N, C-alpha and C positions, 0 to 999 in steps of 0.2 A: 395366970398367964394364958391358960387355955380358954378362959371365958372371953377375953377381948377378941381372941382369934375367931371364936365361934360367932360372936356378935358381928364381927367384921364380915365373916362369910355370909351370914344371914342377910346382913345389909346389902351386900353385893348381889346376892341372889334376888332380893326384893327389887333392887334397882334394875337388874336385867329383865326381870319379869315385867316390871312397869314399863320399861322402854319398849319391850316387845309388843305389849298390848297397845301401847300408844302408836307405835309405827303401823301396826295392823289396822288400827282404826283409821289412820290417815290414808292408807292404801285403799281401804274399802270405800272411803269417801271419794277418792280420785276415780276409782273404777266406776262408781255410780255416776259421776259427772261425765265420764267418757261414754258410758252407755247411753246417757240421755242425749249427749251431742250426736252420737251415731244414729240414734232413732230419729232425731230431728232432721239430720242430713238425709236419711232414707226417705222420710216423709216429703222433704223438699224435692228430692230426686223424682219420686213418684208423681208429684204434682207437675214438675216440669216435663216429664216424659209424656204425660197426658196432653199437655199443651202442644208439644211437638207433633205428636200423632195427629192431633186435631188439625193443626196447620197443614201437615202433609196431606191429610185427607182432603182438606179444602182445595189445596193446590192441584191435586190429582183430578178433582171434579172440574176445576176450571180448565185444565189441559184437555180433558175429555170433551168438554163443550166446544173448545176451539177446534179440535180435530174434526168433530162432527160438522161444525160450520164450514170448515175448509173442504170437507168431503162433499157437502151439499153444493158448494160453489163449483167445484170441479165437475161434479155430475151435471150441473147446469150448463157449463161450458161444453162438455161432451155432447149433451143433447143438442145444443145450438149448432155445433160442427156437423153432427150427424144430419141435422135438418138441412143445412146448406149443401152437404154432399148429395143428399137425396134430390134436392132441387136441381143441382148441376147435372146429375145423372139423367134426370128427366129431360133437361134442356138438350143434352148431348144426344139423347135418343131421338128427339124431335129434329135436331140438325142432321143426324145420320139419315133419317127418313127423307129430309129435304134434299140431301146430297144424292141419295140413290135416285130420287125422282129427277133431279137435274141431269144426272148421268144418262138416264134413259132418254131424256129429251135430246141431249147432245148427240147420243148415238144415232137417234133417228134423224137429226139434222145432218150429221156427217154422211149418213147413207144417202140422203136426198142431194147433198152437195156433190158427192161422187157421181151420182147419176146425172146431175146437171153438167158436171165437167165432161163426162163421157159424151153427152149430147153435143156440148160446145166443140169438143175436139172433132167429133164426126162432122159437124157443120163446117168447121175450119178446113178439114180435109177436102170436103166437097167443094168449098169455095176455091181452094188452091187448085184443085183439078180443073174446075171451070175456068179459072184465070189462066192456067197453063194452056188450055185448049184455045182460049180467045187470043192469047199473046203468042201462041205457037212457040213457046220456049219453057224450059223448066225453071224451077225456083232458083237454083244455083246459077243458071245462065242469066236470069234477070238480076240477081244480086251482083254478079260480076260486071254486067253492063252498067248498072247504076254506079258502082264504085269507080269504073273507068271514066264515066262521064263526069262524076264529081272531081276525080283526080285531074282530068284535063282542064276543067274549068278553074280549079283552084291552084294548078301548078305554078302559074305565073305569080300569084299572090304568095304562095309558100316560098318560092325562090327569093322574092323581094324581101319577105320578112326574115328569111334566113340570112341574107346579105346584110340587112340592117342590124340584126342581132349580132352577127359576126363582127361587123364594124364597131358597134358599141362595145362589145366585149374586148376587142383588140385595143381600143383606146383606153379602156379601163385597166386592162392588163399592163399596157405600156406605162401608163401613169403610175400604177401601183409598183411596178418593177423599178421605175426610176426613183420613186420615193423610198423604196426599201434600200436600193443601192446607195442613194444619197445619204440616207440616215446611217447606214453601216459605215460609210466612209467618214461621215462627220464624227461618229463615235470612236473612230480610230485615227487620231490625229498624230501621225508619225511623219518624220521628215523624209525627204526624197533626195538628199544630197548624194550626188554621184561620187564614187571613189575615183581618185586620180591615180596616176602611175608614178608620182614623185612625192617625196617627203622632204620638207625643209627642216634642218637642224640649226638652231641659233648657236652662235659662238660668243664667248665672253670678249674676245678681241681677235683681230686679224692675225696676230702672231700664232694663234692656235692652228691656223691652216698649215703653216710650215711643219708643225709638230705632227699633225695628222698625216701629212705626206711622208715625212721621215726622210732619212738619208737615202738618196738614190731611189726614193719612192718605195722603200721596203714596207713602211707601215701601211700605206694605203693599198699596196698590192696584197699584203697579207689580209687586210680587212675585207677587201673585195673577194678574195678567194674563200675566206671563211664564211661570208654571208651570202655570196652569190648575187650581189647588187653592184650597181655602178655608182661610184662616188664622184660627183662633179664639183670640183673646186675651181671657181672662176673669180672674177673681180668684184662680185657682189659683196658689199661690206657686211660683216657680222653674221654670215650664214653660208652653209654649203648644202648641196642637194643630193639626196639619195634617190636614185632612179631604179625602178624595177617593177615588173608586172605582178609579182607575187607579194601579196600583202603580208604574209608571214615573214618572208625574208626582209621586207622593208621595215617591219615593226622590230624584228630582232636587231637589225642594223641600227635603227634609230636609238633604241634603248641602250644597246652596247656602246654606241658612240657617245651618248650622253654620260654614261657611267665613266668611260675613259676620260672625257673632258673634265668631269668633276674630280676624278682621282688624280689626274695630272700625269700619271705614268703611262706613256704611250710608247710601246715597243712591241715587236711581233709576238713574243711569248705572252705578254700581258693581254694583247689583243685576242689571241687564241683562248686564253683562260676566261676572259670576260664574255666572249661570244658563246662559249659552251655553257657558262653559268646562266646567261640570259635565255638560252634555248630551254634549259630545265625550268626556268621561271615561266616561260611561255606555256609549257605543258600544264603547269598548275593553273595559269591564267585561263587556258582553254576550258578546263573543268569548271572554274568559277563562272565563266561566261555562259556555259551551258546551263548551270544551276540557276543563274539569274534569269535567263530566258524562260526557263520552265516555271520559275516563281512568278514572273510578271504575267505570263499568259494563263496561269492557273492550271497547267497540265501536270497532273501528278501521276505517280506510279511508274515512271520510266526507269529502266535499268541504268545503273551508274555508267557503264561503258557507252550506252546509247547517248547519255547526256554529254559525255566527253566528245563523241563524234559530232553532236549538235554544236558544241562550242567551237569546233573547227570552222564552222561556217562564218564566223566573225572575220576570218581572213580569206574569204572567197567573195567574188563579185558576180551578181546576176543582173543583167540588163543595166549595168552601171550602178546598181544599188548594192549595199552590203548584204550578203546572202543571209546572215542571221537576222538583220533588221527586216529584210523582205519576208523571211519565214514567219517572224513574229507578227508582221502586218497581215499576212495571209491568214494566220491563226485567228487574229482579232476579227477580220472581215468575215471569215467563214462562220465563226461563232455568232456574230451579229446577224448574218443572213439566216442562219439556222433558227435563231430565236424568233425571227419575224415570220418564218415559214413553217414553224412547228417541227423542224427536223431535230435530230439528236445533236445537241450543242457539244457534248463531250467528244463525240467522234469527229465532228468538224474541226474543233479547235486542235485536237491531237494530230489529225491528218494534216491540217494546215501548217502546224509548226514543223512537222517532219517531212513535208512533201518534197523538199529539196535536199534531204539528208544524203542522197546519193552523190551530190556535188562535193561533199567533203572527202570522198575517196575515189571519185571517178578518174583521177589521174593515176590511181593504183590498180583499179579494176576496170577492164574493158566493158563497154556497153553504155546504153543511155542511162542518164542519172535517175530517171523515174523507175526503170527496172531494177537498178542497183538499190535504190531506196526501198522499194517493195521487198527485195530479198533481205535487206537489213532489218526492216520492221518485222518480217516473218521470223527471222532468226531470233529476235528478242521477245517473241511470244505476243505480239500485238494482235488485236482482233482482226478477223477477215475483212470487216468493213473498213477499218483503218488502212490495211494493206492495199485493198482495192482502190481506195480513194487516192493513195500515194501513187500507185501504178498508173491510174487513169487521169492524172491531173493535166496531162498534155493531150488527152483525147485518144490515146492508143494504149490499151483497148478502150472501147466506148464505156463511159460511166454507166453503171447498172443500178446505182442507188442515188437517192436524192442528196445524200451527204457527199458523194463523190462529185456530183454535178456542182454543188455549192463550193467545194474546194477548188474545182477547176475555174469557176467563175471568180472566186476571190483572187486566185493567182493572176487571172487576166486583168482584173481591176487594178491590182497592185502594180503590174507591169505597165499598164496603160495610163497611170496617173501622170499629170503634167510634171515634167522634169525627171521622171523616174527612168525612162528608157534611154539607154546609151548603147545602141547595137554596135557601133563602131568599136567601142571599148571592149565589148564581149568578143568580137571577132579578133581583135588584137591580142587579147589574153589567150584565146583559144589557139591562135597561130603560134604564139611563143611556147605554150605548153606542148603542142605537137612537135615543135622543134627540139625541145629538151627530151621528150620521150623518144624521138628518133635517135638522138645521140646516145641515150642510155641503153638502147637496144643492142649496141655493139659490145662484143666481149672485151674485157679489160678496162671498160670505162667505170670509174668509181662514182663520179657525179659530174653533172654538167649544168651550166647556167646560161640562159639567153639574156643578153644585155644589149644596151644601145638600141632599144626599140626593135630588136630582132636582127640587127645588122651584124651582130657578133655573137658567137657562142663560145664560151670557155669550157673546155673539157679536161677534167682531171682524170688521169689514168693511174692504174695500179702499177708501180714500177717493177714489181715482182713478176708480173705477167707479160708486160710489153717492154721491149728495149727501145732505144732511140729510133732505130730504123723502122720498127713496127709502128711506132707512134706517128712517124711521117706518113706511112701507108694508111694508118687509121684516119688521119686528117683528110687525105685524098678520097678515101672511100666514103667518109661522111659527107664531104662536099658534093660528090657525085649523087649520093642518095638524096640530099636536099634538093638538088637540081631536078631530079626525076620525080620525086614523091611529094614535094611541098610547093605551095604557091608562095612566092616571096616577092616583095615589091622591088628589091634591088639586090646588090651583091651581099652575101653573107660571109663574114670572116670566120673561119673555123680555126680556133686557137687551142691546140692540144698542149697540155702542160704535164710534163713528167718530172717529178722531183724525187730525188733520193735523199732520205734523211737517215743519219746515223747517230746513235746515242751511245755513250760510254761513261762510266763512273770511275773517278780516280779515288782509290782507297788509301 
């Protein structure tokens, strides 16, 4: 039992020893191969390093040769530049020597010229002295004598030439002025229809006349009292006439009457309500008319209240023309003239549009409309040039600027156009306004209306201030005042109306 174990142990030991030596042998063989490979790689590396060093050395030699060549080339360029600078320096030295020489020659010539000039001046003085001795007069006296002689001989020719030039200039100026004015008028093609003092209202049928008159004339009397116009109902078929010098009253009466006819309800209360409503509408219309005028003329930047005042000119008359249309025409004409003559177009158009603005309130403010208009323009912050042009458009004061003169000329052109001037109508309107203002100046008068072409004036008094007897005295005093202060073509009927109205509500 022991022997097999020993044999097995010995066999195992022998196997282990054999395996160990076999493995050792293989490791030694591999190490030998590795060493050989390493030596080979080392030899190859040494060989390659020698080649790299050789190539680097060759490249260095090449670079060194190129640097030396570049150095020689630059040195050659420097030598060339130095040579050129040297030549230029030599040339400049020669030129400097030449300039110095020329300067010396010029100095000598200047000295000789000065001496010659002194000699010539001395000779000239001697000649002048000799001439003065021979002529028995001084140089100044001889000059004055010669000038007087030339002036006397040429005086007639000079005067003739001046007259000829003045005549030619005047002809050219007149022709140019006519052309400018004609062109300005042609570019402003506005109508010149004169405003009348009556308005016709068409009726749907003749039966409407009776309804307008009302029972015992109540409707027509109320209408005339509320509007301040005279309603003429005659035999003319299909129409009635509204007469009055004030365009605002006529317009309110026309619109109110048309509304009443359309509505069909015509009685005193309805008439009063309609007339008051139309008056409010007219205030809105006045603002719209002013805005339209400003838009059409291109005048911007005006205050809203100033535009409203401008719109009131629609219901005023100037020389038979509508005052607003006339103002717009003057604005266009002044602007066209300014563009032709090189003046300020903006100032001319603005002053032209506002030149008659005072007429919109001259029945409320005393004074000439040009002065009133200038005060209004100044109040609303317009420029001094515009204010002056408005104030001077009638020549008082004298225009001090070209723009003021052009506005004055444009106003005269507009008034002088064919069909534009109706002085009789202006005088008629002015007379009736004076008549109303005179009546309104008395205490207790609420409102007054001149009708029937100024042959009658209706005066409404405040019943709380005047009784019936005082109303009779008032009519007498107004009649005497009209006789003494106003010029009137015939008798003027003074009609004082005192009405007492009482209202009460039943609960």
